C-alpha positions as CSV (number, residue, x, y, z in Angstrom):
1,M,13.1,58.5,27.3
2,R,16.0,59.2,25.0
3,L,17.1,55.6,25.2
4,A,13.6,54.5,24.1
5,L,13.6,56.8,21.2
6,I,17.0,55.7,20.0
7,S,16.0,52.1,20.2
8,L,12.9,52.7,18.0
9,V,15.0,54.5,15.5
10,M,17.6,51.7,15.2
11,I,15.1,48.8,14.9
12,P,14.6,49.2,11.2
13,L,18.5,49.0,10.8
14,V,18.7,45.8,12.7
15,V,15.5,44.2,11.2
16,G,16.3,44.5,7.6
17,C,17.4,47.7,6.1
18,G,20.4,46.5,4.4
19,G,20.7,49.4,2.0
20,G,20.3,47.4,-1.1
21,D,22.8,44.7,0.0
22,E,20.1,42.1,0.5
23,E,20.8,40.2,-2.8
24,K,24.4,39.6,-1.6
25,H,23.2,38.2,1.7
26,T,20.6,36.1,0.0
27,S,23.2,34.5,-2.3
28,D,25.8,34.1,0.5
29,W,23.3,32.6,2.9
30,G,21.0,30.9,0.3
31,S,17.3,31.3,0.4
32,G,17.2,30.3,4.0
33,Y,15.2,27.2,3.2
34,E,17.9,24.8,2.0
35,G,18.1,21.7,4.2
36,L,14.8,22.3,6.0
37,D,12.0,19.9,6.0
38,T,9.3,21.6,4.1
39,A,6.6,19.9,6.2
40,T,8.1,21.7,9.3
41,D,6.6,25.1,10.1
42,A,8.5,28.0,11.7
43,V,8.3,26.6,15.2
44,G,9.4,23.1,14.2
45,D,6.0,21.4,14.3
46,T,5.4,19.0,11.5
47,G,1.7,18.9,12.2
48,D,1.7,15.1,11.8
49,A,0.0,14.3,15.1
50,D,-2.5,17.1,14.9
51,D,-3.4,16.7,11.2
52,V,-4.0,13.0,11.1
53,E,-7.6,12.4,10.1
54,E,-9.4,10.0,12.3
55,A,-11.3,7.2,10.6
56,G,-13.4,4.2,11.2
57,V,-11.7,0.8,10.8
58,L,-13.7,-2.2,9.7
59,R,-13.3,-5.6,11.4
60,V,-15.6,-8.6,10.6
61,T,-15.7,-11.6,12.9
62,P,-15.5,-14.4,12.1
63,E,-13.3,-13.9,9.0
64,T,-15.1,-16.7,7.2
65,L,-18.5,-18.2,7.9
66,D,-18.4,-22.0,7.9
67,F,-21.8,-23.6,8.4
68,G,-20.2,-27.0,8.7
69,T,-22.3,-30.0,7.6
70,I,-26.1,-30.0,7.5
71,A,-28.7,-32.6,6.4
72,T,-30.9,-32.2,3.3
73,T,-33.9,-32.7,5.6
74,S,-32.9,-29.7,7.7
75,T,-34.8,-26.5,7.8
76,G,-31.6,-24.7,7.5
77,K,-28.8,-23.6,9.8
78,V,-28.3,-20.1,11.0
79,A,-24.9,-18.6,11.4
80,Y,-23.9,-15.2,12.8
81,F,-21.3,-12.6,12.1
82,A,-20.4,-9.2,13.5
83,V,-19.4,-5.9,11.7
84,I,-17.2,-4.0,14.2
85,N,-15.6,-0.5,14.1
86,D,-12.1,-0.7,15.6
87,G,-11.4,2.9,14.6
88,T,-11.4,6.2,16.5
89,A,-14.1,7.8,14.5
90,N,-17.4,6.8,13.0
91,L,-17.5,4.1,10.3
92,L,-20.2,4.3,7.6
93,V,-21.4,0.9,6.5
94,K,-23.0,1.4,3.1
95,S,-24.3,-2.1,2.5
96,V,-24.3,-5.6,3.7
97,T,-25.5,-7.9,0.9
98,I,-25.3,-11.5,-0.2
99,T,-23.4,-11.2,-3.5
100,D,-23.1,-15.0,-4.1
101,S,-25.8,-17.1,-2.6
102,G,-24.2,-20.4,-3.8
103,E,-25.4,-20.2,-7.3
104,N,-22.2,-21.9,-8.3
105,T,-24.1,-25.1,-7.5
106,G,-27.1,-24.1,-9.7
107,F,-29.2,-23.4,-6.5
108,E,-29.6,-20.7,-3.9
109,V,-28.0,-22.0,-0.7
110,F,-27.5,-18.9,1.4
111,S,-30.4,-16.6,2.2
112,N,-32.3,-14.6,4.8
113,L,-29.5,-12.1,5.7
114,R,-30.8,-10.1,8.6
115,R,-29.6,-7.8,11.3
116,A,-29.8,-9.5,14.6
117,D,-31.1,-6.4,16.3
118,S,-34.2,-6.5,14.0
119,G,-33.1,-3.1,12.6
120,E,-34.2,-2.0,9.2
121,G,-31.7,-1.7,6.3
122,T,-28.1,-2.4,5.9
123,E,-26.8,1.1,5.7
124,F,-25.8,2.4,9.1
125,T,-23.0,4.2,11.1
126,L,-21.0,2.6,13.8
127,G,-19.3,4.7,16.4
128,P,-15.9,3.7,17.7
129,N,-15.9,0.2,19.2
130,E,-19.5,-0.3,18.2
131,K,-20.7,-3.4,16.4
132,K,-23.8,-4.8,14.7
133,E,-24.5,-8.5,14.3
134,F,-26.1,-10.3,11.4
135,S,-27.5,-13.7,10.7
136,V,-27.7,-15.7,7.5
137,V,-29.3,-19.1,6.7
138,A,-27.8,-22.0,4.7
139,M,-30.3,-24.6,3.4
140,R,-30.6,-27.0,0.5
141,S,-32.6,-30.1,-0.2
142,E,-29.9,-31.8,-2.3
143,P,-26.5,-33.0,-1.2
144,M,-23.7,-30.6,-2.3
145,E,-20.9,-28.4,-1.1
146,A,-21.5,-24.7,-1.7
147,E,-19.6,-21.5,-1.3
148,G,-21.0,-18.1,-1.2
149,N,-20.2,-14.5,-0.3
150,I,-21.4,-11.5,1.7
151,E,-20.0,-8.1,0.6
152,I,-19.7,-5.4,3.3
153,S,-19.2,-2.0,1.7
154,T,-17.9,0.8,4.0
155,D,-16.0,4.1,3.9
156,D,-12.9,2.4,5.4
157,T,-10.2,3.1,2.7
158,T,-7.6,0.8,4.4
159,I,-9.4,-2.3,3.0
160,D,-9.6,-3.3,-0.7
161,D,-11.2,-6.6,-1.2
162,E,-12.5,-6.4,-4.7
163,G,-12.9,-2.6,-4.3
164,I,-11.9,0.1,-1.9
165,G,-13.8,0.0,1.3
166,K,-15.2,-3.5,0.5
167,Y,-14.8,-6.7,2.5
168,Q,-15.8,-10.1,1.2
169,L,-17.1,-12.6,3.9
170,K,-16.8,-16.1,2.5
171,L,-19.5,-18.6,3.2
172,F,-19.1,-22.4,3.2
173,V,-21.5,-25.3,3.8
174,K,-21.7,-29.0,3.1
175,V,-25.1,-30.5,2.6
176,V,-25.5,-34.3,3.0
177,S,-28.3,-36.9,2.8
178,P,-29.4,-38.2,6.3
179,L,-28.1,-41.6,7.3
């Protein structure tokens, strides 16, 4: 019992009662933080692995949509593309829109953008490894070559194609007169 009482009495002396001499020790030893990585906590954990925020990652396939060659007498050619989440968390797709329907030729060439699952709207959330497919039509009654664009806007901050979170899917078609 006496040993326990003596131990309790001596703890303050060992733990930090320096009798006003702390400033000397602080200046001799420094603040105690020099040379330490400030991102490291007291037990040496940087927190990097635990603190990384998971995010959705957009992938579009194919990377460009080439309709090839179609005839002016054609009722149009349908092409498909997929919007895929390659991330470990949900991906918010804010919109999928035709931003250039080929007006560079003076005519609308690309139209009828639709979800292949017949779902409504172009704002949706994809879970990890999920995808949605879309279709778009190329059609024109005059011979020409046309380029267009579909913009996919998401919350994926790792892409920046004419704006953070935006991906531009290029569209190409050549329309010819039938032989």
